[in-house]
N, C-alpha and C positions, 0 to 999 in steps of 0.2 A: 357585521359581514366585513365590512371594511376595515376592521382591526384583526380580525382573522386573516385577512389576505395579506396585511402588512406583516404580521406575525408569521406567516407562511412564506414571504419573501426574503425574510431577514433570516429564517432557517435555511433557504436555499444558498443565499450569499453565503452564510455561515459553512456551510455543506462543502461548496465548491472553493471556498478559501482552504477549508481543511484537507480538501482531497488534493489540490494543486500542491499544497507545502509539503504535505505526506508524500506526494509522488516524487518531488525535486530531493527530498532525505533519502527517499530510498532507493533512488538511483546513484546517489551519490554512496551510499554505504554499502547498497548491493555488488555495484560494480567489482571493488577489489575483492569482496567475499568468492562473488562467481568465481572470477578468475583464479584465484587461490585452489577452489574446489574442483575446478575442472583441470587443473593441472597438477595438483597435489597427487601423491602416490600413498602418502601417509594415512596409517590408522586414525592420526586426529581428524586428518579431512573427512573421514566417514562418520567420525563423533560429531563434528560440527554440522556437517550436513543433517545428521539425525535430530540435533537439537533446534536448528533452525525449521526444521520442517514440522515440530510438534505442535504448534497453533493449528495447523492444517487439520488434526485429528481431535484437538480438543475442543469442546462444546465451547461456544463463545461465553457465556455467562460464567463458566469455570476459569476461563483465561482473564476475565474481567474482574473475578474474586480476586485472584491474585495479586493483578495490578493494582486494585484497589488498596489493598495491603502495602504495596510497596510504595505507591505514590502519595498514601495520606501522612498525615502527619507523625505518627510512630514509624515511618517507613524511612528510607533513604530519599524518597521525592519531599519528606519535609525538612529534612538536612538541606536539601538543594533549595528549595523554596525559601529557606529562610535567609539567603545569600541577599534576595531583595524584599525582605522584610514580609514574607508571606509565610503561614503555616502549613500549607499543603499544596500538592500537585493536583490533588482529586477535584472534581466538579470545577475545572480550568480548560480553558483552551488548551494551554501547553499539555495539559494532561491527555486530552482528546488525540493530541499530535503524538506523544509516545506511546498509546493504547493502538492508535490506527498503523503505526509503522511496526510495532511488534505483531500485529495481526495480519498483516498485508506482505511483509519481509518475506514467506517461505516462497510465494505466487511470484514475486519479482526476483528474487536470488534464481530460482529454477529456470525461468525464462531466460535470462542472462546466462546462464549457466550452459543451459542446452546449445544456444548459439555458440558460447565460446568452444564447447565439445565439437561440434559438427564442422567446425572449420578446419580440424586437423592439425598436424603438426607441421605440415609443408611449407606453409606461408612463413611461418617463424624462423624454420631452418633456411629459407631462402634469405630473409631478412639479415640472419646472422652470417652467413657466407659474405653480406655485402657490408659486414662491420657495423651494422646497426645496433645499438645499445638494446638491451630488454625493455628498457621504459620506453625508448621511441618506437621499437617497433611495435611495443603494445598500443601506443595510440595512433600511429601511423598504418598498421596493417591490423591487428587485433579488433581494435574497435569499429574501424570503419566494415570491417568483413562479419561483426556480429551485429550490425546495425538493425536487421529485422529482429533481433532479439530485444534490443533495447527500446525499440517501438512497441513490440507486444507488451514488454513489461510495463513499460509508461501506461499504456491504454488499459491494462488490468489491474496494476496498482492503483489508477485513479477510479475505476469501475467499483473496484473491491472497496476501497473507503468510502464512495457515495453510499453502498448498498450496507455497509456493516451496521450492525442494530444493539446486540446482546453486548459487546463490550463498551461502545460507545454510552450506552443507557447505564451501565453500571459506573462506569469512572466519571461519566459526565454529568449525571444528575438531571438531565432534561432540563436545564435552567433557561428560560426563555432569553434569546438575545446573547448568551455567552455560550451553551454548550448544548442547546436542542436544535437536532439536527432533523432534516426532512423526513427522513426512514422513520422517525418516532411518530410523526403525526397519524400514518395508517394504523397503528395500534392504537393509538390514543382514540381516533376517531370509530375505529371499530368497537372499542369498549363502550364509547359513549351511544353506540348505534347511529352514527352519523354517516351513513352509508354513501351518501353523494358525494361530500368532500373525501371520503376514505377513498372511494372508486377512482375520483380524479387524481389523486396523488398518486394512486396505485398505478393508473394509466400511465401517467407519464414516464413513471419508474420501468413500466414495462418497454415503451418506447426507447428509453435509455438504454436498456438491457439489448435491444434490438440493434441499436445503433453502435455498441460495443463490438457484438460478434460480427456486423456486417463489415466493422472497421478492421478485426483482426482476418477475417476470410479476404479484404481485399490488399491488406499488408502481407500475406502469405502469397497468393496469386500474383502480385507484383512483383515481389523479390522471386518467386519460383519462375517465372518468366524471363527475369535477367538473369538467372544463373543457367537456365537453360542457353 
C-alpha cells in the first residue's frame, strides 16, 4: 500500500506539473490567436477558427492516434527529438505537453476571444485618439479589459489538462514516473476491481471539478459586479 501511495503521489505531481506548464504555454499561444480571430474580418480567420475547434468534436482516442503518428519516430516529432539524441517524442513528458496543448487549445482560445469581442471597439478607438500605438493599446487597454477571459481560460485550461485521458494515454503510454497521470488510475483500478482505491481517486477528481466550477462562478460574479 505504501508503494501504491508513492506511485499515486508521483502521478499527482506529474499531473500538476503538466497542467501548469500546459496552461502557461496555452496562454502565450492563445492570446495572439484569440486577438486575431476577434479582430479579423477575413475568411482566413473563419478557417483558422474551424481548425482550432476541431479537437472539441473529435474523440480523444482519434486525436491521440494522429498525434502518436506525428510525434513518433517516423513523424516530425522523431526528427525534432533527434536534435537531443532521442528517437521519438511519443511516450515522453514533452509529448504529453504537445498533446495537452493541442487538445485544450480550443477551450482557451474561445474564452479569450470571447473576452476580446465583448469589450467592443470603443476602448481602442479612444486609445487611438490619444495617439497610442496598436501594441501599446493592446497591452494597456485590451488585455486589462479582457482579464476575466484570461482567468477563465487559465482555470479551464488547467482543469481540462488534469481531466484529460484518451489523448494522454495513447501518446504517453502510462509509464510510471514519466507519463502516467492521475486520471489513468481510475481506469486501471476499475479494470482490476479495486473499487476502494478507484472511489478515492474519483472522489478527489469530483471535488476538483466542483472547485473549478465554483471558481468560474465566482470570477463571473466578481467581474459582473465591477462592470455594474
